[in-house]
N, C-alpha and C positions, 0 to 999 in steps of 0.2 A: 129359413134356415137353410141356408145353400151346404148341401154333400154332395155326394158324384160318386164314379164307378175310374178304377185303375186297371188297364189292360195293358199289358207287356206285348207286343210283338217280336218275338225271336224267330232269326230265318241264318240261313249259311249263303244267302243271297242277299245283296243288301238295295239294289234297286226293288226287286222283291219287296225286303221287309217296306220301304221308304211311301214304296208305290198303298202297300195297303194300311200304312198311317196315314196319309193322305184322304182316304177314304174314309177312315175313320173319324178326323179332324185335322184342324191348323195346325200348323204349325208355327207352334211359340219361343223357343228357342230349340238349340240343338238336343236332341233325341227327346224332343218333349212335343206331344200334339193335345191340342183342347178342343172339344165341341160342349158349346152351353146346351143342357138338356133344361126339360121342366122340371124346374125345384134342384138343378145339381150341374155339376160340370165331370163330362170323361174328359181323363187324362188317358191318356194314349202313353208308352215311355215306349222307345227303340233304341234298346242297349248298341253299341257298338259294336261290330263282329269283329271276334276273335277274344272279348273281352270276356271270357267267363265270369269270373268276379262280377261283372257290372249285370250280365244277364241274370245272373242267383240275386242279386241284391234288388232291382225289376222285377222279378217275377214274385218273389216273397211277399213284394211289397202289393202285388195288384189281386183280384179277385178275378179273373180271367186272363187266358190268353191266347192267340193265335198264335201256331207254329208252320213257316210256310218251309220245306225242304224242297231245294235245290236238285244239285248232283247230291247221290249218298256218297256219303264221303265219312271221313273223324268227325268232322266241325258239327256234320248231321246228328251225328249219331249222338253227341255230347248234352247238344242241345235236347234231345229226344230224351235223353235220360234226365235233365235236369228237368226238362214241362213231368214227367213222371215223378219225381222225388219231390216234387214244388207240391201234392197232393189236389189241386186245382183243377175247376173245369175250366175245359177249354177248346179248343178246333184244329185238325193239323192237315197244311192240304200243302199235295205236291201235282208237278206233270207227271210222275210215274208212279201209280198207286200199288199197282202190282209190285216193284221195286220196293214201295215204302212196308208194305205189312211183310213182305219176305226178310227185311230185316231188322221192323221194327216191331213188328205187329204181337210180337212179344208182351210187351208194354203197354198195350192195351189205350193208345190212344185214340180220342177220336176223328176219324174221317171225313172232308164230307165239304161244302160250302161255307164261306165267312161266311158269318151272319152278324149282324150287329147284336150283343148280348151286355146288358149293364146291369151288372150286380151290386150292389149296397152293401159295403161291409156292415159288418157286426160292430157294436162298440169296445172295443179291445181295452178303454180305459187310459190310451195313451196317443202321446203325438211323436212320430220319427222325427229328426232335426237330420235334414240332409246337410245345411250347412247354415254357417250365422257370420254376421259382421258389423260392423258398426254402419247407424245411418245418421250423419251430422242433423242436429236438431230433433231425432227422433230416440238414436239412444242404439242398444242394441236388439237385433231382429234377429231369426231364425226362420227360415226354407225346410217346409217338409208337408208331412202330410197327417189330416188329423183322423185320429180311428179311436175317435171320442168328442163327445161335442164339448165345444169348449164356445166362452162367453168374454166380451170382456170386462175383466177384473176380476176374472176366476181366479186363485192362485195352483200353481200347478210344480211339482219337485225334480228338479233337473237330475238328471242320470248320467255321471257316476257321481255329482257330487254332493248331491243332495239337498242342494240347496233351494228356497222354496223359492219361486220366480211369481210374476204379478202381469196378467194378460192387457198391456196396454190399449192396443190395438187388432183389428184383423184386418187383412187382404184378402182378398179371393180375384185372381184376374186384374190386379192391380185397384181394384175397385174398394173399397171398405166396405162392411161387414161387421156388424154389433155380432154375430154368432156364427160356428159353421159347424157342418154335423161328420159323421162318420165318409172317409172317400175324399174332399176335398184336400186340394194342395192351397197350404196356406202360408203367407205374409205373415208373424205372430212379431210385433212392436214388444218387450217385454222389459220388466222394472225390476230390479232385485239382486240382477247378474253383471259382473262384466261382460266383457266382450270377450276378451281371453281364456275364459271360464265358459261361454258358452262356447265357444271353437271347441271342446274337447265334450260337448252335451249330444250323445246320440240320441235321447230322449226325454222329453216331457213326461209325466205320467200324472192320475190323478193320485193326490192325495188316499192313504192309507190301501194302495194298489200294489198287491202282493209281489213280492220277485224270485223268480227259481234260478239258479245253474248248472241245474242238473237234467238231463233226458236219457230219455232211449234212442239209443243209434241203434239205424239200421241201417245192415251194408249188400249192395248191390252184387248178387251173383257175380255179376261180371267185373267189379272192382279189386281191386289188390288190396293185402290188410294195408291198416294204418294204424299210428299210434296218435297223429295230431290232422285237425282239419281246417281249414275255414268252412264255419257256419254263417246261415244267417237264416235270421226269421223274422219276418215282418219289416224286412227290411234291411234290421240289425245285424251289424258283422262282431263277431267275437271267434276266436281262435278259442278250439274245444281240445282237450286231450280226452282220448278213445283209450276206454278201459274192459275192452270185450265190449259187452250191450249198453254200455254205460257211456255218455257223452259231460264232461264239465267243464262246461263255458271260463272261459277269462274275467264275465263281466256279468251281472244280474239283468233280465232280462223280465219285463211283466208277464206274470204267468198267466194271462190271457192269451197268449202265445203257442199256440196247441202242436206246430208243425214247423218246421226249417227244413234246411238243403244243406249238407255236406259233400265240400269241395277239397281234393286231394291236389293241389298245384302240384305236389312232387311226385305224382303219381307215377308208378314203374314205367317206361316203354310198352305200349302197346296194349295198357290198360288204360280205364275209362278216366278223369279226372271227374268228374261227379262220382262222389263213393256212396251216397244212398241218400237217409235225410233221419228228419229226430222226430220224434215223437217224445210227448205228455208222458213220463212213467203213471 
């Protein structure tokens, strides 16, 4: 069964980010690199510089991160806060460690040489759907990341529609597989759902997986107060109403997701956009 690890590379230096990704894998498509491992595949995600929401999506999909800070600036601060908010293990690097510690030391990020670290995710009973389309002769296909074991003929439930779908076939790196394990980036051909409905799908879950839409909201002391924000949990994006220490999401997510990040794109000037994080109550 093919599983894998997912690593996000964050940096305010685009050339450095690409260099790190190329050391970790081979470019497969824009912003995505791969390396075959024993019994699995490493997927490396490199969000486009300046796209904080995409960085949050990638980071919450990951099992590990690398942060490279070039110049100490506002962008570097947002990325460092995002790494902290994720709660993930990771490693930071910079050419000026003294400056990094002076500005970001309070975050407690680990500084040091970047090493190969492949951590397999737990079984979280869902598949994150990144995009969907129709393939002639095949039908509806979903591309995403498996965070559960999935096999041909498995029946899954699409969110938010609640439609039950059947897995017709599975591909990993364009190769047919009979099954996939957590951490694999998969292509799933599905039966029982129309492609337009699949395009609105953000996750496929195992039947019986409980769903939640309320979390504890933890605000960083550097962030300004906010009553709404973008939240990301396991790659899934939602809007949340923030009421004190509670965040109420506009869509339900698997209860297996225990932590997420909160981004306030409308933060006032000189306040960070990374508001803080979510925790399961």
